[in-house]
Steps between C-alpha positions, in 0.01 A plus 500: 500500500795742574632440152170599334499836692857566389406409143194727519710779646754471222218512237339804661843678530573414140158641391559819691846543343354441149212745565746760633730457193202512263370818660852661494523433125150653453599810710825555309322459161242758604777740610651474149162580340447792736853625425434493127170677554692768685744540211211549259336743737817715516543484121134599444553796744812607317339465156204718611680772694791573273291604190275708720799678661646550147167656383486749796870578458450573130200727569707687758795534260274618215343761726843632607612509138189704411532728807860609456456675162197679637688621798793612283263688261331666801835598651598655164177694484549633863859602409372680198248689720774610732655703217362851519300450183133450608316280258147442609451205261813334627398567867155350428655183335748465791215536752286248317783252469593532857144440622474182273832380624405551868179308447700217340759504772228485767354195332841346460596560868186315609581210268882508543610661832850567356596579147816305486520218244840382621352429849216312331748295298692418811184379671406301193835327495465422878161345439636291210787384725263415784275297258799314364621421854153371595493271198856373587407444856197297395714288270754437779225384729349281228842343434544438875163332512597287193819390667314412822247297303756322292692413820187376662409256213852384436622424856460158643238378618299780346590380154342164569177657633496737203554209258211304652243775579563857386685434178624861475784588258808710562422871408760707328604832653438826314783592274564795264689404185611863439648523853668157449662608172679776687706245689781296362488260793252216461463271805498126435219342681 
C-alpha cells in the first residue's frame, strides 16, 4: 500500500510539473505576441504623428515666408514716411498695410505663440527622435520576449512538454537588413 501512495505522488508531482511547464510556454508565447503588438503600436503612432507634425511645420514655415516680405515692405514704407516729404497716398497705403499686418500677426500669435521656424524645426526633430527611440525600445522588448520564449521551449524538460503538447516553433528575433549591412562582422550561430 505504501508503494501505491509513492507511485500516486510521483504521478501527481509529474503532472504538476508538466502543467507548470505547459503554462510557462503559453505565458512566454503570449509575451512575444504582446511584444510584437507593442512594436506595431509604436510604429503606428510614429507613422501618424510624423506627417501631422510635418504638415503643421510646413504651414508655420509658409506663414513666416509670407510674413517677412510684408514686414519688410511695411518697414520700407515707414522709412519713406520719415523723410520730410509728406505723401498722403503713401501714408494711407502704409497705414492700411500696417493694420492688415497687425491683424495677421494677432491671428498668427494665437495659432503660433512664437514666430521662430528654427525652434519649430528643433522641436520637430526632437519628436522624430523620440518616436524612433520608442519604436527601438519596443523592438528590444520584443526581441527579449522572443529570446525568453525560445529558451523556454528549447530547454530540457520544457522541450519534451512542448513537443508533446504545445508544439510551438522557435520564433526569429526582429532584424533589420539595412542595419546588418552596415557591419562587416557576421556572427556564426
